SELUMBA-584381 format. One record per atom (N, C-alpha, C): residue in three letters; x, z, y. Coordinates in steps of 0.02 Angstrom, whole numbers, plus 50000, padded with zeros to 5 digits. Example, Ala and Ser with C-alpha at 12.3 -4.5 7.8 and 13.67 -1.06 7.14 Angstrom:
<sites>
Ala506605039049716;Ala506155039049775;Ala506605039049835;Ser506425035449888;Ser506845035749947;Ser506455039450002;
</sites>
This chain:
<sites>
Unk505625054051107;Unk505005057551091;Unk504535052751056;Unk504195055051004;Unk503755050750964;Unk503105049051000;Unk502725044750970;Unk502085042350997;Unk501565047850990;Unk501155048951042;Unk500635054151043;Unk500915060951024;Unk501415063551060;Unk501735069851040;Unk501265075751037;Unk500715075651077;Unk500245081251076;Unk499875081651009;Unk499815075950975;Unk499465075750911;Unk499985075350855;Unk500345080850845;Unk500865081050794;Unk500955088250770;Unk501255088850712;Unk501435095250684;Unk502125094550652;Unk502435100350638;Unk503085100050605;Unk503015096750537;Unk503455092150522;Unk503435088450459;Unk503695092850402;Unk503565090650342;Unk503845093650282;Unk504425089550256;Unk504385083050262;Unk504865078550231;Unk505465077250277;Unk505875082350285;Unk506495081550324;Unk506955087450310;Unk507575086850334;Unk508045092350332;Unk508415092850399;Unk508585098850417;Unk508965099950479;Unk509705098650467;Unk510025095950518;Unk510745094450517;Unk511085097950575;Unk511755098050575;Unk512105101150632;Unk511945097850698;Unk512055101550752;Unk511965099250821;Unk511245097050837;Unk510775100250803;Unk510075098950817;Unk509805092550787;Unk510215088750751;Unk509975082650720;Unk509545084150659;Unk509175079050636;Unk508755079850577;Unk508755073350538;Unk508685073950472;Unk508625068050428;Unk507925068050398;Unk507575062450406;Unk506895061650382;Unk506895058950311;Unk506445061450269;Unk506375059250200;Unk505735055350188;Unk505355053850240;Unk504695050850229;Unk504745043950199;Unk505265040250215;Unk505345033550186;Unk506085032250173;Unk506225026550142;Unk506905025050120;Unk507395023550176;Unk507165022850238;Unk507635022350294;Unk508045028650302;Unk507745034450285;Unk508075040950292;Unk508405041650361;Unk508015040450412;Unk508275040550480;Unk508575047350498;Unk509125047150534;Unk509435053150564;Unk509365052350639;Unk509065057350672;Unk508975056850744;Unk509075063550778;Unk509325063250839;Unk509475069150879;Unk508865071550917;Unk508885077450945;Unk508315079850986;Unk508135074851040;Unk507485073551046;Unk507245068651094;Unk507185061651065;Unk507455060651005;Unk507435054050973;Unk506875053550922;Unk506785047650895;Unk506285046550844;Unk506555041750792;Unk506215041350735;Unk506415036850681;Unk506225029750697;Unk506395025250652;Unk506235018150662;Unk505485016950669;Unk505095021250639;Unk504365020650642;Unk504095021950712;Unk504475025750752;Unk504255027450820;Unk503765033150825;Unk503555036050767;Unk503045041350770;Unk503285047950742;Unk503855048050708;Unk504145054350684;Unk504735055850730;Unk504705061450765;Unk505175062950819;Unk505515069650808;Unk506095070450841;Unk506475076650838;Unk506345080550902;Unk506045086350894;Unk505905090850950;Unk506265097450936;Unk506805098650972;Unk507165104850963;Unk507445105850893;Unk507635100350860;Unk507915100850793;Unk507405100450737;Unk506765100350755;Unk506235099750705;Unk505945092650707;Unk505785089950649;Unk505435083550647;Unk504685084750653;Unk504385081450702;Unk503675081950713;Unk503345075550688;Unk502795076250651;Unk502455070550620;Unk501745070150646;Unk501455064050648;Unk500775063150673;Unk500255067450637;Unk499775069750675;Unk499275074250648;Unk498645074150692;Unk498065074550660;Unk497455076050696;Unk497095070250729;Unk497245064050709;Unk496885058350738;Unk496865052650688;Unk496435047750701;Unk496455041350666;Unk496415035850718;Unk496755030350705;Unk496695024550748;Unk496055020750732;Unk495845021250670;Unk495225018150648;Unk495035020950580;Unk494405020450563;Unk494155022750498;Unk493515018950483;Unk493415017250420;Unk492815013650402;Unk492755012750328;Unk492165010550306;Unk492025009450236;Unk492285002650214;Unk492615002450157;Unk492874996350127;Unk492754996450052;Unk492644990650021;Unk492654990449948;Unk493364991549924;Unk493434994849867;Unk494104996349842;Unk494474989949824;Unk494104984549809;Unk494424978149794;Unk494794975249854;Unk494614977449914;Unk494944974749974;Unk495634977749984;Unk495794983149950;Unk496424986749964;Unk497064983049943;Unk497154979249891;Unk496664978349837;Unk496844982549776;Unk496344985849747;Unk496424988949681;Unk495904985649635;Unk496144982449582;Unk495704979149535;Unk495634983149470;Unk496074988049460;Unk496034992149399;Unk495884999349417;Unk495465000349467;Unk495275007049487;Unk494565006849515;Unk494115010449483;Unk493435011549508;Unk493095005049531;Unk493015000149487;Unk492734993649508;Unk492084994349547;Unk492044990949604;Unk491444990949644;Unk491364997049689;Unk491835001749687;Unk491775007849727;Unk491855006449802;Unk491525010349842;Unk491635010249914;Unk492125015749931;Unk492565014349979;Unk493075019249999;Unk493015020550074;Unk493245026350095;Unk493335027650166;Unk494075026550181;Unk494215021250219;Unk494895019550237;Unk495045022150307;Unk495645024850317;Unk495835027250383;Unk496565025450397;Unk496725024650460;Unk497415023050480;Unk497625027150540;Unk498265026650556;Unk498545029950616;Unk498925024550655;Unk499495026150684;Unk499895021150720;Unk500605021150691;Unk500935015450698;Unk501645014950681;Unk501775012050613;Unk502395009550604;Unk502625006850540;Unk503385007250538;Unk503655007950478;Unk504385008050469;Unk504665001050457;Unk504234995850452;Unk504444988950448;Unk504224985450513;Unk504484979250523;Unk504244975250580;Unk504124968050556;Unk503674967250509;Unk503574960750477;Unk503304955550526;Unk503614949750526;Unk503404944450571;Unk502694942050556;Unk502454943150495;Unk501794940750475;Unk501284946450472;Unk501424952050504;Unk500984957950502;Unk500284956150528;Unk499774958050491;Unk499084956850511;Unk498784962650548;Unk499144968250551;Unk498904974150588;Unk499414976050642;Unk499724970950673;Unk500264972350719;Unk500044976350780;Unk499394976050797;Unk499164979850856;Unk499244987350847;Unk499184989750785;Unk499264996950774;Unk499934998650741;Unk500244993850707;Unk500884995350675;Unk501454995650725;Unk501404992050779;Unk501904992250833;Unk501704997750882;Unk502135002750889;Unk501985008250935;Unk501915005651006;Unk502335000751024;Unk502294997851092;Unk501624994551103;Unk501394990551054;Unk500754987151061;Unk500174991951060;Unk500254997551024;Unk499705002351016;Unk499635007151075;Unk500105006951121;Unk500125011951174;Unk499475012351214;Unk499135006751222;Unk498525006751262;Unk497885007151222;Unk497955007951156;Unk497355008051114;Unk497045014951110;Unk496415015151095;Unk496065021551087;Unk496165024351017;Unk495985030651009;Unk496025033950945;Unk495505039450945;Unk495385042250886;Unk494885047550879;Unk495205053850849;Unk495165059350885;Unk495405065650857;Unk494925068050803;Unk495215070650748;Unk494805072750692;Unk495185077750650;Unk494915079750594;Unk495235084550549;Unk495205081850478;Unk495635084350434;Unk495605082250364;Unk494925083550332;Unk494645089250346;Unk493985090950317;Unk493445086150341;Unk493475084250404;Unk492965079750432;Unk492995072850399;Unk493605070350387;Unk493675063850354;Unk493415064150282;Unk493615069350246;Unk493395069950177;Unk492645070950172;Unk492355074750217;Unk491635075950215;Unk491255069650231;Unk491505065650277;Unk491185059250293;Unk491175054750232;Unk491725054650195;Unk491755050550134;Unk491275053050082;Unk491265059450072;Unk490825062350021;Unk490095061350039;Unk489925062650101;Unk489225061950123;Unk488995054650120;Unk489455050050128;Unk489295042950126;Unk489275039950057;Unk489365044050006;Unk489345041649937;Unk489955037649916;Unk490505038449952;Unk491115034749935;Unk491495038349880;Unk491885034649842;Unk492235037449784;Unk492975038549796;Unk493235036149852;Unk493945036949865;Unk494075037049940;Unk494625040249958;Unk494875040350027;Unk495555036950026;Unk495665032350073;Unk496255028150071;Unk496625028350137;Unk497265029850136;Unk497695029450194;Unk497975022350197;Unk497805018650250;Unk497955011550253;Unk498005009350326;Unk497985002850337;Unk498014999450403;Unk498724999650432;Unk499005005650442;Unk499725006050459;Unk500085008650396;Unk500745009850400;Unk501105012150341;Unk500985019550330;Unk500685021450274;Unk500515028550263;Unk501105033150248;Unk501665030450225;Unk502225034850210;Unk502455038750272;Unk502415035650330;Unk502675038950390;Unk502195044250416;Unk501595044650387;Unk501125049950404;Unk500915053650340;Unk501405054650295;Unk501265057650230;Unk500965064650235;Unk501195068650281;Unk500945075450286;Unk500205075550305;Unk500015071250351;Unk499305070650371;Unk498895068050312;Unk499135062850279;Unk498775060150222;Unk498685065350167;Unk499205069350153;Unk499145074450102;Unk498615079650119;Unk498565081350183;Unk498045086150204;Unk497345083150195;Unk497275076850213;Unk496625073450203;Unk496465073050128;Unk496965071250088;Unk496855070450017;Unk496685077049983;Unk496985082450007;Unk496825089049978;Unk496085090549987;Unk495825089050047;Unk495105090150060;Unk494685085350018;Unk494925079150010;Unk494545074249970;Unk494525076449897;Unk495075078849870;Unk495095081149801;Unk494615086949790;Unk494565091249839;Unk494105096949833;Unk493375094649828;Unk493235088549849;Unk492565085749846;Unk492485080749788;Unk492975080549744;Unk492935076349685;Unk493085068949697;Unk493435067349751;Unk493575060449768;Unk494275058449744;Unk494365051949732;Unk495025049149719;Unk495365047649785;Unk496035046749781;Unk496425045649842;Unk496915039949831;Unk497085036449887;Unk497505030549879;Unk497935029249940;Unk498505026049928;Unk498975023649979;Unk498975015949976;Unk498965012750034;Unk499085005550039;Unk499725004950079;Unk500275003450045;Unk500945004750071;Unk501414998850060;Unk501964998950098;Unk502494993850087;Unk502974995850032;Unk502865001650003;Unk503265003649944;Unk503955006449958;Unk504105008150021;Unk504775010550038;Unk504825018050024;Unk504675019849962;Unk504595026849943;Unk505255030249929;Unk505245036749936;Unk505805041049917;Unk505585045849863;Unk506055048549824;Unk505855053649774;Unk505525059749807;Unk505765061549867;Unk505475067349901;Unk504745066149921;Unk504605060249948;Unk503915058649967;Unk503465058249906;Unk503705055149853;Unk503305054549792;Unk503135061449763;Unk503625065849761;Unk503505072649735;Unk503025076449779;Unk503095075649845;Unk502645079149892;Unk501925076749883;Unk501825070249872;Unk501155067349868;Unk500845067849799;Unk501245068849747;Unk500985068449679;Unk500385072949666;Unk500355079049691;Unk499775083349675;Unk499115080749702;Unk499125076449753;Unk498505074649787;Unk498375067149791;Unk498825062949766;Unk498765055649772;Unk498705052449703;Unk498185048149696;Unk498055044949631;Unk498315037749627;Unk498145033649677;Unk498255026349674;Unk498745024349728;Unk499185019649711;Unk499685017449760;Unk499755009849755;Unk499565006349809;Unk499694999249815;Unk500354998349851;Unk500804994349822;Unk501454993149853;Unk501554985649862;Unk501874983749917;Unk502034976749930;Unk502714974949900;Unk502744968849875;Unk503394965749859;Unk503394959149898;Unk503684959249957;Unk503604953750005;Unk504064947849991;Unk504594949049955;Unk505094943849942;Unk505564946349888;Unk505964941849861;Unk506504943949817;Unk507174941449844;Unk507184940549910;Unk507784938149945;Unk507994943549994;Unk508584946349984;Unk508804952050025;Unk508864950150099;Unk509104944150113;Unk509174942050183;Unk508494941350217;Unk508004938650182;Unk507334937950211;Unk507014944650224;Unk507104949250177;Unk506824955950187;Unk507124959150250;Unk507764958350258;Unk508104961250316;Unk507894957950381;Unk507904951350383;Unk507764947650445;Unk507034947950465;Unk506584947250418;Unk505874946450433;Unk505504953150433;Unk505754957950394;Unk505394964350387;Unk505784970350411;Unk506444969650420;Unk506844975450441;Unk506924980550386;Unk506974978150323;Unk507024982750266;Unk507514979950216;Unk507694984050167;Unk508174982050116;Unk507814981050049;Unk507904975150021;Unk507584973549957;Unk507754978749904;Unk508374980749900;Unk508574985449847;Unk508174992049852;Unk508034994149913;Unk507655000349922;Unk506914999449907;Unk506654993349919;Unk505964991849900;Unk505904992149824;Unk506364988849789;Unk506334988749716;Unk506404995849688;Unk506854999749717;Unk506925006649696;Unk506295010549710;Unk505985009349769;Unk505375012949786;Unk504805011349739;Unk504725005049720;Unk504205003249672;Unk504325006649605;Unk504955007049585;Unk505115010649524;Unk504955018049528;Unk505105021049585;Unk504945028049596;Unk504195029249589;Unk503805024949620;Unk503065025549617;Unk502825025149545;Unk503075020149509;Unk502865019349439;Unk503075025249397;Unk503705027349403;Unk503965032749362;Unk503645039549378;Unk503395040249439;Unk503085046549460;Unk502385047449433;Unk502095042149404;Unk501445042849372;Unk500855040949415;Unk500955038049474;Unk500405035449513;Unk500145029049480;Unk499485027649488;Unk499245021149466;Unk499485015949518;Unk499885011149495;Unk500215006449539;Unk499934999449531;Unk499784996249588;Unk499644989149590;Unk500074986149645;Unk500324980049634;Unk500804976949679;Unk500504970549709;Unk500644969449773;Unk500394963649809;Unk500974959649838;Unk500934953049831;Unk501404948549864;Unk501004943449905;Unk501124943349969;Unk500844938150012;Unk501294932050004;Unk501024926749974;Unk501424920849958;Unk501414916050018;Unk502004915150048;Unk502074911450111;Unk502474905050099;Unk502184899250113;Unk502544892950104;Unk503214892850142;Unk503734891050106;Unk504394890650137;Unk504754897150145;Unk504424902750129;Unk504734909350137;Unk504884912550069;Unk504384912750025;Unk504484916149961;Unk504124912649903;Unk503974906149911;Unk503564902649862;Unk503954898149814;Unk504614898749812;Unk504994894749765;Unk504894897349693;Unk504974892949644;Unk504914895049575;Unk505404900649559;Unk506004900049585;Unk506514905149570;Unk506304911949596;Unk506084912149658;Unk505924918649688;Unk505304921649656;Unk504794917649647;Unk504184920249615;Unk504334922449544;Unk504734918749509;Unk504924920649441;Unk505324927049439;Unk505764928049487;Unk506154934249489;Unk505704940249504;Unk505224939349549;Unk504754944849563;Unk504354946649501;Unk504094941649467;Unk503704942849406;Unk504134946249353;Unk504754943949345;Unk505184946949295;Unk505344954249310;Unk505454955749374;Unk505574962649392;Unk504984967149375;Unk504384964949393;Unk503784969049380;Unk503654969749305;Unk503724964249268;Unk503624964549196;Unk504134969249163;Unk504734969649192;Unk505244974149166;Unk505054981449176;Unk504674982949230;Unk504434989749240;Unk503864991349192;Unk503384986649189;Unk502824987349142;Unk502414980949144;Unk502244978149086;Unk501814972249086;Unk501104973649108;Unk500934980049114;Unk500254982049133;Unk500164983049208;Unk500694981949249;Unk500614982449322;Unk500204976449346;Unk499624977449377;Unk499274971849407;Unk499664969049467;Unk499724962449468;Unk500074959049523;Unk499584954549559;Unk499494955849624;Unk499034952049665;Unk499424946949706;Unk499274940549697;Unk499574935149735;Unk499084933149789;Unk499264934449851;Unk498804933549907;Unk499004927649949;Unk498514923649970;Unk498654917750011;Unk498804919750083;Unk499294916450112;Unk499504917650181;Unk499074913450229;Unk498904916550286;Unk498604912950342;Unk499024914550403;Unk499214909750444;Unk499664910950500;Unk499424916550546;Unk499884921150564;Unk499704926850606;Unk500324929750639;Unk500204933450694;Unk500714937250731;Unk501284932650751;Unk501904933750727;Unk502474929850747;Unk502634924150699;Unk502254923750644;Unk502384918550595;Unk501784913750595;Unk501804909050642;Unk501244904350649;Unk501434897250630;Unk502064895950618;Unk502284889150602;Unk502164887450528;Unk502194892450484;Unk502084891150413;Unk501344889450401;Unk501204884750357;Unk500514882850342;Unk500174887950297;Unk499514887850294;Unk499164892050245;Unk499384890450174;Unk499334895350131;Unk499544894350061;Unk499014890350023;Unk499194884749993;Unk498714881049953;Unk498554884749888;Unk497944884249862;Unk497774887649800;Unk498244885849743;Unk498484879749742;Unk498914877549686;Unk499554881649682;Unk499804884049740;Unk500404888249740;Unk500264894849705;Unk499684897849719;Unk499504904149686;Unk499424903149611;Unk499114897649591;Unk499014896349520;Unk499684895249484;Unk500144891849517;Unk500814890749489;Unk501164897449480;Unk501124901749530;Unk501434908349526;Unk501114912549471;Unk500464912149465;Unk500114915949414;Unk500334913749344;Unk500374907249334;Unk500584904649268;Unk501284907049251;Unk501734907049300;Unk502424909349288;Unk502424916749270;Unk502024920649306;Unk502004927949294;Unk501734929549224;Unk501224925949203;Unk500954927049136;Unk501474925349083;Unk501854920049095;Unk502384918149047;Unk502954923249046;Unk503054926749103;Unk503564932049106;Unk503334938449070;Unk502694938749052;Unk502454944549015;Unk501954949049050;Unk501834947849115;Unk501324951749149;Unk500634950049121;Unk500224955049111;Unk499564954049080;Unk499004953149130;Unk499094955649191;Unk498544955749239;Unk498804953049305;Unk498674946649318;Unk498924943249378;Unk498324940149414;Unk498244941749478;Unk497654939849515;Unk497824935549576;Unk497374930949593;Unk497434926749652;Unk496904928749702;Unk497104929349765;Unk496624931549815;Unk496734928649884;Unk496264930249928;Unk496264928149998;Unk496094920750006;Unk495804917849954;Unk495534911149956;Unk494844911249924;Unk494334909249960;Unk493664909249933;Unk493594904849872;Unk493274907549820;Unk493164903749759;Unk493774902749716;Unk494314906349730;Unk494934905249692;Unk494854907249619;Unk495194903549576;Unk495234905649506;Unk495714911649503;Unk495704915049447;Unk496174920649438;Unk495954927049473;Unk495304927949484;Unk495064934149514;Unk494804939149462;Unk494674936749402;Unk494354940949351;Unk494874944549308;Unk494654950149279;Unk495074953749231;Unk494884951549161;Unk495394949249124;Unk495294946849056;Unk495614951549006;Unk495334952048948;Unk495624956148896;Unk496234952548866;Unk496814955648866;Unk497404952348837;Unk497374951848762;Unk496914955448730;Unk496864955148657;Unk496394949648633;Unk495784949348663;Unk495284944548638;Unk495124939048688;Unk495374939648751;Unk495264934548801;Unk494604934848836;Unk494194939748820;Unk493534940348850;Unk493584942048925;Unk493134939448966;Unk493094941349036;Unk492764948149041;Unk493124952949069;Unk492884959849072;Unk492584961649139;Unk492934959949192;Unk492684961249260;Unk492694954649298;Unk492114952549322;Unk492064946449361;Unk492034948249435;Unk492384944349476;Unk492424945649547;Unk492354939249587;Unk492104940049648;Unk492144934749697;Unk492324938149763;Unk492924936649788;Unk493154940049848;Unk493234947449835;Unk492884951549874;Unk492934958849867;Unk492344961649829;Unk491934957349798;Unk491344959649763;Unk491424959049687;Unk491194964149651;Unk491174964049578;Unk490494961249558;Unk490494955849521;Unk489874952649501;Unk489694953849428;Unk490154956849391;Unk490014958549321;Unk490564963049294;Unk490364967649249;Unk490854972349221;Unk490604974749153;Unk490964973049100;Unk490754975149032;Unk491234980249002;Unk491694982949042;Unk492104988449018;Unk491674994549005;Unk491844998448954;Unk491485004748946;Unk491755009948995;Unk491475015948994;Unk491645021049044;Unk492385022949041;Unk492695022048985;Unk493405023748978;Unk493875018048990;Unk493595012149008;Unk494015006349022;Unk494195002248962;Unk493775002248910;Unk493924998448850;Unk493494992148846;Unk493794986948820;Unk493454980648805;Unk492994981648745;Unk492454977748737;Unk492054978248676;Unk492454977348612;Unk493034973848616;Unk493444972948556;Unk493834979348539;Unk493824984148585;Unk494184990448574;Unk494824991148612;Unk495084985748643;Unk495704986148681;Unk495604990148745;Unk496014995248754;Unk495974999348815;Unk496354995748870;Unk496024994748927;Unk496324991548985;Unk496604996949031;Unk497244996649048;Unk497545001949090;Unk497235001949160;Unk497135007949186;Unk496855008749253;Unk496545015549262;Unk496195016449317;Unk495835022649333;Unk495105020549339;Unk494715022249289;Unk494045019449285;Unk493495024349303;Unk493665030649314;Unk493155035549332;Unk493475041349370;
</sites>
């Protein structure tokens, strides 16, 4: 039985199988489970042959700058209403939200019952420009997110996922009418590390990122750069090459690691590692590569690839200057890809 069974509804992203079993389509694990069982996420469960998915609550909700998600090519300086639930389809050793991503750890935590309309209205009344499903993995609560996003769209708001990128074609098609922005993680380019440290398959992550891009969502990718785990020239270069092959216009965020959860032996990421990775990515053809999670870091600003002018200046999660026009164009006339209004 899944977590918080009273707060659930029948899912959309699944199919029934013989003997009461069901196959879930919410993420690339495509879990098959029998009545009384649940998927790897621990929150999508089989009740009488039907998959039940989380509904009607949030584990937390609050205002965040959109740069914190991070989206650097969407609504610069906008405030968002971010909300989360419980559970995750990965089990990353370096998870910074492990208290809510682990169903076992979350068992004693509080939550707030709410409705999609209430979340969207709170965002609208608060002057926020977007509603974001984040904190835990949003793919495993796609049906709830879609309901929230439908209400948000009716109020003229943008919508976003902050996700590990383990997408399926079914989930992408289901979300496409109501989801605008999608942040996806690329945690490593080593299949063994993905399996051992995250419980996921690199090939499915790469396929998922491709699905997101090809489906027409605005995509930005984040890599937490961890010393001794994924910071070699070869691995960083392979990640950059993969993204550049999808599109040179995908923004890539290189984020500094700080020891957390089960990964406390690795040291914090030095700024020089991020700068080295950024230089490699630019040489691979990516046009927009950012360094973050270090105060005062270089590589936070958006530059025009045509004339080199600084277009959006940032410090941390704050926008300190922006000379793009309303359509996202540089004064030189070069259109910068993104969602600017």
